[in-house]
C-alpha positions as CSV (number, residue, x, y, z in Angstrom):
1,M,8.8,-26.1,-13.7
2,P,8.5,-26.9,-10.0
3,A,6.0,-24.0,-9.6
4,G,3.7,-25.5,-12.2
5,P,2.0,-24.3,-15.3
6,I,0.7,-21.1,-13.8
7,F,4.2,-19.7,-13.3
8,A,5.4,-21.1,-16.6
9,R,2.6,-19.2,-18.4
10,E,3.4,-16.0,-16.6
11,A,7.1,-16.3,-17.2
12,L,6.5,-16.8,-20.9
13,T,3.9,-14.1,-21.4
14,A,5.2,-11.3,-19.2
15,P,8.2,-10.4,-21.5
16,R,5.7,-10.0,-24.4
17,R,4.0,-7.0,-22.7
18,P,5.5,-3.5,-23.3
19,S,4.7,-2.6,-19.7
20,H,7.2,-5.2,-18.5
21,Y,10.1,-3.2,-20.0
22,L,8.6,0.2,-19.3
23,L,8.2,-0.6,-15.6
24,R,11.7,-2.0,-15.3
25,S,13.4,0.9,-17.1
26,G,11.1,3.4,-15.3
27,Y,12.1,2.0,-11.9
28,V,15.8,2.4,-12.7
29,A,15.3,5.9,-14.1
30,F,13.4,6.8,-10.9
31,L,16.4,5.6,-8.8
32,L,18.8,7.6,-10.9
33,V,16.7,10.8,-10.7
34,L,16.4,10.3,-6.9
35,M,20.2,9.9,-6.8
36,Y,20.6,13.2,-8.6
37,T,18.1,14.9,-6.4
38,I,19.8,13.7,-3.2
39,R,23.1,14.9,-4.6
40,Q,21.8,18.3,-5.3
41,A,20.1,18.5,-1.9
42,T,23.3,17.6,0.0
43,V,26.2,18.7,-2.2
44,G,24.7,21.1,-4.7
45,F,27.0,22.7,-7.2
46,Q,30.0,22.7,-4.8
47,D,33.3,21.2,-5.9
48,V,34.0,18.0,-4.1
49,Q,37.7,17.7,-3.4
50,F,37.9,14.9,-0.9
51,S,37.2,11.2,-1.6
52,G,35.7,10.9,1.9
53,D,32.9,13.3,0.9
54,I,32.1,11.2,-2.1
55,A,32.1,8.0,0.0
56,S,29.8,9.6,2.5
57,F,27.4,10.6,-0.2
58,S,27.5,7.1,-1.7
59,H,26.7,5.6,1.7
60,L,23.7,8.0,2.2
61,I,22.4,7.0,-1.3
62,F,22.8,3.4,-0.4
63,Q,20.8,3.8,2.9
64,V,17.9,5.7,1.2
65,F,17.7,3.2,-1.7
66,S,17.8,0.2,0.5
67,F,15.1,1.3,2.9
68,L,13.0,2.6,0.0
69,Q,13.4,-0.7,-1.9
70,L,12.6,-2.8,1.2
71,T,9.3,-0.8,1.7
72,V,8.3,-1.1,-1.9
73,A,9.2,-4.8,-2.1
74,I,7.2,-5.8,1.0
75,F,4.2,-3.7,0.1
76,F,3.9,-4.8,-3.5
77,A,4.8,-8.4,-2.8
78,T,1.9,-8.6,-0.4
79,L,-0.4,-6.7,-2.7
80,F,0.3,-8.5,-5.9
81,T,-0.1,-12.0,-4.4
82,A,-3.2,-11.2,-2.5
83,A,-4.9,-9.3,-5.4
84,G,-3.9,-12.0,-7.9
85,V,-5.7,-14.8,-6.0
86,A,-8.6,-12.5,-5.1
87,Q,-9.2,-11.8,-8.7
88,E,-9.3,-15.5,-9.5
89,R,-11.8,-16.0,-6.7
90,D,-14.1,-13.1,-7.7
91,R,-14.2,-14.3,-11.3
92,R,-14.8,-17.9,-10.2
93,T,-11.9,-19.1,-12.2
94,L,-10.4,-20.5,-9.0
95,L,-13.1,-23.2,-9.1
96,L,-11.9,-24.1,-12.6
97,L,-8.3,-24.4,-11.4
98,L,-9.4,-26.6,-8.6
99,M,-11.1,-28.9,-11.1
100,T,-7.9,-29.5,-13.0
101,D,-5.3,-32.1,-12.3
102,M,-2.9,-29.5,-10.8
103,R,-1.7,-30.3,-7.3
104,N,-1.9,-28.0,-4.3
105,H,1.7,-27.0,-4.5
106,E,1.4,-26.2,-8.2
107,L,-1.6,-23.9,-7.4
108,A,-0.1,-22.2,-4.3
109,L,3.5,-21.9,-5.5
110,G,2.4,-21.0,-9.1
111,K,0.3,-18.0,-7.9
112,L,3.0,-17.0,-5.5
113,C,5.9,-17.0,-8.0
114,S,3.9,-15.5,-10.8
115,S,2.7,-12.6,-8.6
116,L,6.3,-12.0,-7.3
117,L,7.8,-12.2,-10.8
118,I,7.6,-8.4,-11.3
119,V,9.0,-7.7,-7.8
120,I,12.0,-10.0,-8.4
121,V,12.6,-8.4,-11.8
122,L,12.7,-4.9,-10.3
123,L,15.1,-6.1,-7.6
124,A,17.3,-7.6,-10.2
125,A,17.2,-4.4,-12.3
126,S,18.3,-2.4,-9.2
127,V,21.5,-4.4,-8.8
128,P,23.5,-2.4,-11.3
129,V,22.4,0.8,-9.6
130,F,23.6,-0.5,-6.3
131,A,26.8,-1.8,-7.8
132,S,27.5,1.7,-9.2
133,L,27.6,3.0,-5.7
134,R,30.5,0.7,-5.0
135,L,32.6,2.7,-7.4
136,L,32.1,5.8,-5.4
137,G,33.2,4.2,-2.1
138,G,31.6,4.0,1.3
139,V,29.8,0.7,0.3
140,T,31.2,-2.8,0.1
141,W,30.2,-5.7,-2.1
142,Q,29.3,-7.6,1.0
143,Q,26.8,-4.9,2.1
144,I,25.2,-4.8,-1.4
145,V,24.7,-8.6,-1.5
146,Q,23.4,-8.8,2.1
147,A,21.0,-5.9,1.5
148,E,19.6,-7.4,-1.7
149,L,19.2,-10.9,-0.1
150,I,17.4,-9.4,2.9
151,I,15.0,-7.5,0.7
152,A,14.4,-10.4,-1.6
153,S,13.8,-12.9,1.3
154,A,11.5,-10.3,3.1
155,A,9.5,-9.9,-0.1
156,L,9.1,-13.7,-0.4
157,A,7.9,-13.9,3.2
158,S,5.4,-11.1,2.6
159,G,4.2,-12.6,-0.6
160,S,3.7,-16.0,1.0
161,W,1.6,-14.3,3.7
162,G,-0.6,-12.6,1.1
163,C,-1.0,-15.9,-0.7
164,L,-2.1,-17.7,2.5
165,V,-4.7,-15.0,3.3
166,A,-6.0,-14.9,-0.3
167,F,-6.6,-18.7,-0.3
168,W,-8.0,-18.5,3.2
169,R,-10.5,-15.7,3.1
170,Q,-13.3,-15.2,0.5
171,K,-13.9,-11.4,0.1
172,T,-11.4,-9.2,-1.6
173,F,-11.5,-6.4,0.9
174,Q,-10.9,-8.8,3.8
175,I,-8.0,-10.4,1.8
176,L,-6.2,-7.1,1.2
177,A,-7.0,-5.6,4.6
178,I,-5.8,-8.7,6.5
179,S,-2.7,-8.9,4.4
180,V,-1.7,-5.3,5.0
181,L,-2.6,-5.4,8.7
182,G,-0.7,-8.6,9.2
183,I,2.5,-7.1,7.9
184,V,2.1,-4.0,10.0
185,F,1.2,-6.1,13.1
186,S,4.3,-8.3,12.7
187,L,6.6,-5.3,12.5
188,A,4.9,-3.5,15.4
189,T,4.9,-6.7,17.5
190,V,8.6,-7.2,17.1
191,E,9.4,-3.6,17.8
192,G,7.1,-3.6,20.9
193,I,8.7,-6.7,22.3
194,L,12.2,-5.2,21.7
195,A,11.2,-2.0,23.5
196,V,9.9,-3.9,26.5
197,A,12.7,-6.4,26.7
198,G,15.5,-3.9,26.3
199,P,18.8,-4.1,24.5
200,D,20.4,-6.4,27.2
201,S,17.8,-9.1,26.7
202,A,18.7,-12.5,25.3
203,L,15.9,-12.2,22.8
204,H,17.2,-8.9,21.4
205,T,19.5,-10.6,18.8
206,W,16.9,-13.0,17.5
207,L,14.1,-10.4,17.5
208,S,16.3,-7.9,15.7
209,A,17.0,-10.5,13.0
210,A,13.2,-11.1,12.7
211,S,12.7,-7.5,11.7
212,P,13.7,-6.6,8.2
213,L,14.1,-3.0,9.1
214,R,16.5,-3.7,11.9
215,A,18.3,-6.4,9.9
216,L,18.8,-3.9,7.0
217,F,19.9,-1.2,9.5
218,H,22.6,-3.5,10.9
219,V,23.9,-4.2,7.3
220,L,24.0,-0.5,6.5
221,N,25.6,0.6,9.8
222,P,28.1,-2.2,10.7
223,L,29.8,0.1,13.3
224,A,26.6,0.7,15.2
225,A,25.8,-3.0,15.1
226,A,29.3,-3.8,16.4
227,A,28.7,-1.4,19.3
228,E,25.6,-3.4,20.2
229,G,27.7,-6.6,20.1
230,I,26.1,-7.8,16.8
231,R,28.2,-9.2,14.0
232,T,26.8,-8.1,10.7
233,E,27.5,-11.3,8.8
234,K,25.7,-13.5,11.4
235,A,22.8,-11.1,11.8
236,A,22.2,-10.9,8.0
237,T,22.4,-14.7,7.6
238,A,20.1,-15.2,10.5
239,S,17.6,-12.7,9.1
240,I,17.6,-14.3,5.7
241,L,17.1,-17.8,7.2
242,I,14.2,-16.5,9.3
243,F,12.5,-15.0,6.3
244,L,13.0,-18.0,4.2
245,G,11.8,-20.3,7.0
246,T,8.7,-18.1,7.4
247,T,8.1,-18.5,3.6
248,V,8.4,-22.3,3.8
249,V,6.0,-22.5,6.8
250,L,3.4,-20.2,5.3
251,S,3.6,-21.9,2.0
252,A,3.3,-25.3,3.6
253,V,0.2,-24.2,5.5
254,T,-1.3,-22.8,2.3
255,I,-0.6,-26.0,0.4
256,C,-2.0,-28.3,3.1
257,R,-5.2,-26.3,3.6
258,L,-5.8,-25.1,0.0
259,R,-8.5,-27.6,-0.8
260,V,-10.0,-27.5,2.7
261,W,-10.6,-23.7,2.4
262,N,-11.6,-23.9,-1.3
263,P,-14.3,-24.2,-2.5
264,S,-15.8,-22.1,0.3
265,R,-18.5,-23.4,2.6
266,S,-21.0,-21.1,1.0
267,V,-20.7,-23.1,-2.3
268,H,-21.3,-26.4,-0.5
269,R,-24.2,-24.9,1.4
270,L,-25.8,-23.5,-1.7
271,T,-25.4,-26.8,-3.5
272,A,-27.0,-28.7,-0.6
273,E,-29.9,-26.3,-0.5
274,N,-30.5,-26.7,-4.2
275,D,-30.4,-30.5,-4.0
276,A,-32.8,-30.4,-1.1
277,D,-35.3,-28.2,-2.9
278,Q,-35.2,-30.4,-6.0
279,S,-35.8,-33.6,-3.9
280,K,-38.9,-32.2,-2.3
281,D,-42.3,-32.5,-4.0
282,T,-43.8,-29.8,-1.8
283,A,-44.0,-26.1,-2.7
284,P,-40.7,-24.2,-2.4
285,R,-39.9,-22.8,1.0
286,Q,-40.9,-19.2,1.8
287,V,-38.1,-16.7,1.9
288,H,-38.4,-13.4,3.7
289,H,-37.2,-10.5,1.6
290,R,-36.0,-7.3,3.1
291,S,-37.2,-3.9,1.9
292,V,-34.7,-2.0,-0.2
293,W,-34.0,1.7,0.2
294,N,-34.7,4.2,-2.5
295,N,-30.9,4.0,-3.4
296,P,-30.3,0.3,-3.7
297,V,-26.5,0.8,-4.0
298,L,-26.4,2.6,-0.7
299,W,-28.6,-0.1,0.8
300,K,-26.3,-2.8,-0.4
301,E,-23.2,-1.1,1.0
302,I,-24.7,-0.3,4.4
303,A,-27.5,-2.7,5.3
304,T,-26.0,-6.0,3.9
305,R,-22.9,-8.1,4.6
306,G,-21.6,-7.8,1.1
307,Y,-18.0,-7.7,2.3
308,G,-18.2,-10.8,4.5
309,R,-19.5,-11.6,8.0
310,R,-16.0,-11.6,9.6
311,V,-15.0,-8.1,8.5
312,I,-15.5,-7.1,12.1
313,W,-12.3,-8.8,13.0
314,V,-10.4,-6.5,10.6
315,R,-11.9,-3.5,12.4
316,V,-11.0,-5.0,15.8
317,A,-7.4,-5.7,14.7
318,Y,-7.1,-2.1,13.4
319,L,-8.4,-0.7,16.7
320,V,-6.0,-2.8,18.7
321,L,-3.1,-1.5,16.5
322,I,-4.3,2.1,17.2
323,I,-4.3,1.4,21.0
324,G,-0.8,0.1,20.7
325,I,0.3,3.3,18.9
326,G,-1.3,5.3,21.6
327,Q,0.6,3.4,24.3
328,A,3.9,3.9,22.4
329,I,3.2,7.6,22.1
330,A,2.5,7.9,25.9
331,S,5.8,6.2,26.8
332,A,7.9,8.2,24.2
333,D,10.0,11.3,25.0
334,T,8.0,14.3,23.9
335,D,11.1,16.5,23.5
336,T,12.7,14.4,20.7
337,L,11.8,14.7,17.0
338,V,11.5,11.7,14.8
339,L,13.9,12.0,11.9
340,G,14.3,15.7,12.9
341,M,10.8,16.6,11.6
342,V,7.9,15.7,13.9
343,S,7.3,14.7,17.5
344,P,6.5,11.1,18.4
345,A,2.8,11.9,18.8
346,G,2.7,13.6,15.4
347,F,4.6,10.6,13.9
348,G,2.1,8.2,15.4
349,F,-0.8,10.2,14.0
350,L,0.8,10.3,10.6
351,G,1.5,6.5,10.6
352,S,-2.1,5.7,11.7
353,A,-3.5,8.1,9.1
354,V,-1.5,6.7,6.3
355,L,-2.6,3.1,7.2
356,S,-6.2,4.3,7.4
357,L,-6.1,6.0,4.0
358,L,-4.7,2.8,2.4
359,L,-7.5,0.7,3.9
360,I,-10.1,3.3,2.9
361,N,-8.8,3.3,-0.6
362,T,-8.8,-0.5,-0.6
363,Q,-12.4,-0.5,0.4
364,A,-13.4,1.9,-2.4
365,V,-11.6,0.2,-5.2
366,T,-12.7,-3.3,-4.2
367,S,-16.3,-2.1,-4.1
368,I,-16.1,-1.6,-7.8
369,T,-13.8,-4.5,-8.8
370,T,-16.0,-7.0,-7.0
371,E,-19.1,-5.8,-8.8
372,R,-17.3,-6.1,-12.1
373,D,-15.8,-9.5,-11.5
374,M,-19.1,-11.0,-10.3
375,N,-20.9,-9.5,-13.3
376,T,-23.3,-7.6,-11.1
377,L,-22.3,-4.3,-12.6
378,D,-24.0,-5.3,-15.9
379,I,-27.3,-5.8,-14.0
380,L,-27.5,-2.1,-13.6
381,L,-28.2,-1.9,-17.3
382,A,-31.8,-3.0,-16.7
383,T,-32.4,-0.5,-13.9
384,D,-33.2,3.2,-13.7
385,L,-30.3,3.9,-11.4
386,S,-28.7,7.2,-12.2
387,P,-24.9,7.8,-12.1
388,R,-25.4,10.3,-9.3
389,E,-27.2,7.7,-7.1
390,F,-24.5,5.1,-7.9
391,M,-21.6,7.3,-7.0
392,I,-23.2,8.7,-3.8
393,G,-24.0,5.2,-2.8
394,K,-20.5,4.0,-3.3
395,I,-18.9,7.0,-1.6
396,V,-21.1,7.0,1.4
397,G,-20.9,3.2,1.6
398,A,-17.1,3.2,1.5
399,A,-17.1,5.8,4.3
400,W,-19.5,3.8,6.4
401,N,-17.7,0.5,6.0
402,T,-14.4,2.2,7.0
403,K,-15.8,4.5,9.7
404,E,-13.5,3.0,12.3
405,M,-10.5,3.7,10.0
406,I,-11.7,7.3,9.6
407,L,-12.5,8.0,13.3
408,A,-9.7,6.2,15.0
409,P,-6.8,8.5,13.9
410,L,-9.0,11.5,14.8
411,M,-9.6,10.1,18.3
412,L,-5.8,9.5,18.6
413,L,-5.2,13.1,17.6
414,T,-7.8,14.4,20.1
415,W,-6.3,12.3,22.9
416,T,-2.7,13.4,22.2
417,A,-3.8,17.1,22.0
418,G,-5.8,16.7,25.3
419,R,-2.8,15.1,27.0
420,G,-0.4,17.8,25.8
421,L,1.9,15.3,24.2
422,V,2.5,17.7,21.2
423,T,4.2,21.0,22.1
424,G,2.5,24.1,20.7
425,M,-0.6,22.3,19.5
426,T,-3.7,24.5,19.8
427,A,-7.4,24.0,19.1
428,E,-6.9,25.8,15.8
429,T,-4.2,23.3,14.7
430,V,-6.5,20.4,15.7
431,V,-9.3,21.8,13.5
432,Y,-6.9,22.1,10.6
433,L,-5.7,18.6,11.0
434,V,-9.2,17.2,11.3
435,I,-10.5,18.9,8.2
436,G,-7.4,18.2,6.2
437,Y,-7.5,14.5,7.1
438,L,-11.2,14.3,6.1
439,V,-10.3,15.8,2.7
440,L,-7.6,13.2,2.2
441,C,-10.1,10.5,3.1
442,L,-12.4,11.8,0.4
443,F,-9.5,11.8,-2.0
444,A,-8.7,8.1,-1.1
445,I,-12.3,7.1,-1.7
446,V,-12.7,8.9,-5.0
447,L,-9.4,7.6,-6.3
448,G,-10.4,4.1,-5.5
449,L,-13.7,4.5,-7.3
450,H,-12.0,6.2,-10.2
451,S,-9.5,3.4,-10.7
452,G,-12.1,0.7,-10.4
453,L,-14.3,2.2,-13.1
454,T,-11.6,3.3,-15.6
455,R,-9.6,0.0,-15.5
456,M,-11.3,-3.1,-16.7
457,D,-8.9,-5.5,-15.1
458,S,-9.4,-5.8,-11.3
459,R,-5.7,-6.6,-10.5
460,S,-4.5,-3.5,-12.4
461,A,-7.2,-1.4,-10.8
462,V,-6.2,-2.4,-7.3
463,A,-2.5,-2.0,-8.1
464,S,-3.0,1.4,-9.7
465,S,-5.1,2.7,-6.9
466,L,-3.1,1.5,-3.9
467,G,0.2,2.1,-5.8
468,T,-0.7,5.7,-6.4
469,M,-1.6,6.2,-2.7
470,F,1.6,4.3,-1.6
471,F,4.0,6.2,-3.9
472,L,2.3,9.5,-3.0
473,F,3.0,9.1,0.7
474,V,6.4,7.6,0.2
475,G,7.3,10.4,-2.1
476,I,6.1,12.9,0.5
477,F,8.2,11.2,3.1
478,V,11.4,11.1,1.0
479,F,10.8,14.7,0.0
480,M,10.6,15.8,3.6
481,L,13.9,14.1,4.3
482,L,15.5,15.9,1.4
483,L,14.1,19.2,2.5
484,V,15.5,18.7,6.0
485,E,18.9,17.9,4.4
486,A,18.8,21.0,2.2
487,R,17.5,23.6,4.7
488,S,20.8,25.5,4.6
489,S,20.9,25.8,0.8
490,F,17.3,25.4,-0.3
491,A,17.4,27.9,-3.1
492,I,20.4,26.3,-4.7
493,Q,18.7,22.9,-4.8
494,M,15.5,24.3,-6.2
495,Q,16.3,22.9,-9.7
496,S,16.6,19.3,-8.5
497,F,13.3,19.6,-6.5
498,I,11.5,20.8,-9.6
499,V,12.8,17.8,-11.6
500,F,11.6,15.5,-8.8
501,I,8.2,17.1,-8.7
502,G,7.8,17.1,-12.4
503,L,8.4,13.4,-12.6
504,G,5.9,12.9,-9.9
505,S,3.4,14.9,-11.9
506,L,4.0,12.7,-15.0
507,G,3.4,9.5,-12.9
508,L,0.3,10.9,-11.4
509,Y,-0.9,12.0,-14.8
510,G,-0.5,8.5,-16.2
511,S,-2.4,7.0,-13.3
512,M,-5.3,9.5,-13.1
513,T,-6.0,10.0,-16.8
514,Y,-5.9,6.3,-17.8
515,G,-8.9,5.4,-19.8
516,N,-10.8,8.6,-19.3
517,P,-8.6,11.7,-19.7
518,S,-9.9,15.2,-19.2
519,S,-8.4,18.7,-18.9
520,A,-9.4,18.9,-15.2
521,L,-7.5,15.6,-14.4
522,T,-4.5,16.9,-16.3
523,L,-4.5,20.1,-14.4
524,A,-5.0,18.2,-11.1
525,S,-2.1,15.9,-11.8
526,L,0.1,18.9,-12.5
527,L,-0.9,21.0,-9.6
528,L,-1.2,18.4,-6.8
529,P,2.6,17.7,-6.5
530,F,3.5,21.4,-6.6
531,L,0.9,22.3,-4.0
532,T,2.0,19.4,-1.9
533,F,5.6,20.6,-2.2
534,Y,4.5,24.1,-1.0
535,S,2.6,22.6,1.9
536,I,5.6,20.6,3.0
537,T,8.0,23.6,2.9
538,D,5.4,25.7,4.8
539,F,5.1,23.0,7.4
540,L,8.8,22.7,7.9
541,L,8.9,26.5,8.3
542,G,6.3,26.3,11.1
543,G,3.2,27.3,9.1
544,T,-0.3,25.9,9.8
545,L,-3.0,27.8,7.9
546,G,-1.1,27.7,4.6
547,V,-0.5,24.0,4.9
548,F,-4.2,23.4,5.6
549,L,-5.5,25.6,2.8
550,W,-3.2,24.2,0.1
551,I,-3.8,20.6,1.1
552,C,-7.5,21.2,0.9
553,V,-7.2,22.9,-2.5
554,A,-4.9,20.3,-4.0
555,Y,-6.6,17.1,-2.9
556,G,-10.1,18.6,-3.0
557,F,-9.8,19.7,-6.6
558,A,-8.2,16.4,-7.5
559,S,-11.2,14.6,-5.9
560,V,-13.7,16.7,-7.9
561,A,-11.7,16.3,-11.1
562,M,-11.8,12.5,-10.7
563,L,-15.5,12.4,-9.6
564,V,-16.9,14.2,-12.6
565,P,-15.4,12.0,-15.4
566,T,-16.0,8.9,-13.3
567,V,-19.8,9.7,-13.3
568,S,-19.6,10.2,-17.0
569,D,-17.7,7.0,-17.5
570,F,-20.3,5.1,-15.5
571,D,-23.0,6.6,-17.6
572,I,-21.3,5.4,-20.8
573,A,-20.9,1.9,-19.3
574,L,-24.6,1.7,-18.7
575,G,-25.3,2.5,-22.4
576,R,-27.1,5.7,-21.7
577,S,-24.7,7.9,-23.6
578,S,-21.8,7.5,-26.0
579,N,-18.5,9.1,-26.8
580,D,-19.7,10.3,-30.2
581,G,-19.8,14.0,-30.7
């Protein structure tokens, strides 16, 4: 194959795994359940007598599915490619691949295509679901083809970016953080330039095509695009060509620089130092050793540069993004509500908080997977380190290494409250938000550690941890949209909401209880979606204290439920206890 033996192996072995079919069928089932939920939230049990109402419902489903699939495709395309190469690097199998006769394009394109295989399979599985909407009306074949091509090309561009970063940087946390921040930065930069330039600018058409969100919006709303003087066919074609061109450019850079970046300079420097030591007849040079704290895990997380010397640039980039969000909030109209739910300041805080929680979770899960892949976790067998010291060291270390991600949204919240950019926000509300956000940060850290310890494969651990966080927030966002649509007939649609929440509980149960089940984790996976549902409804009704209490109860209990068996699992891994009796 043009992509080389790496992709050929993945294409041959992937259909042999049961998870390949379960994931594909589960994704289609999720779309169908979501379709039923939206139908109950908008139509309910009423008799639909006009074909125009059915067409309007089909168009709404098409919009929700398209934007949801675009978000999922971009996120997981970036995550899978970055995590796949990072795992090869941590296990030092990348050096073995570099020693083979495979060429640069076979390595780069092979890892890219093999990582994107599951994303492309899910996109292909969704085509019949999209085609079924054509039978209801309100959607054309042209819109379906254009939407799928835009999503696929955007996923290719995102995956090529993740592949470039993974071959460029050395540390897993840097790879994942730069990949995610790069995607967010690109979208924010395009939207910022469009806001400054205005709709009458000559750059508006091309910049709109460079944004997958705007390109998809033009396809889904051709009348609105025509009002702006944009032809849907040309706009979709331009967007697809831009994304494919971006893929070609990023892949070309990766292919050209692959053996320049790899092996890393640290490998060359270590080899040169060893050769110099062996060539000298004198005594070995003296090395100054630093004193280690009573908790060596905490010392390693805080006092060393275990996550790379250039992780500071990740923090700087994140702070620049937060400053940009603050400027966007200051220039926005405070009287308008984003999606009819929250103010611009509240939406900015939510966006920065979600990004922070994803980065915090990334730091936590990679702190375990890196130890496992580099075989340093086994060294703990010869120490007297207790599970309590290990977990405290990892939790405090993850919080310390992501302190900018934790504090920046809180500073943004304090600034917006002090400026009066949110109507009706009191000191009591700010305290609730601060404590609730800190509880969610603890949940993100513990979930990352739990996934890293219970899953032996680093790639699946990263995908499970970040995937759970991602779908949790996406599910909350979709659920809030459905509740806004069903405000007038909430009691009638209660049955569909229970089905949606129940499926979320099953997915959370499968993620949290993998490898180390317990009754507490089972109870947490069942209660967390229902308590989150109650908190959302209370928020939309104007509540504050109830939202704060139930969020703390739900995510605090889930954190404790994961922490206790995680400590037990670590104790078993060290050989100090067994599962017998």
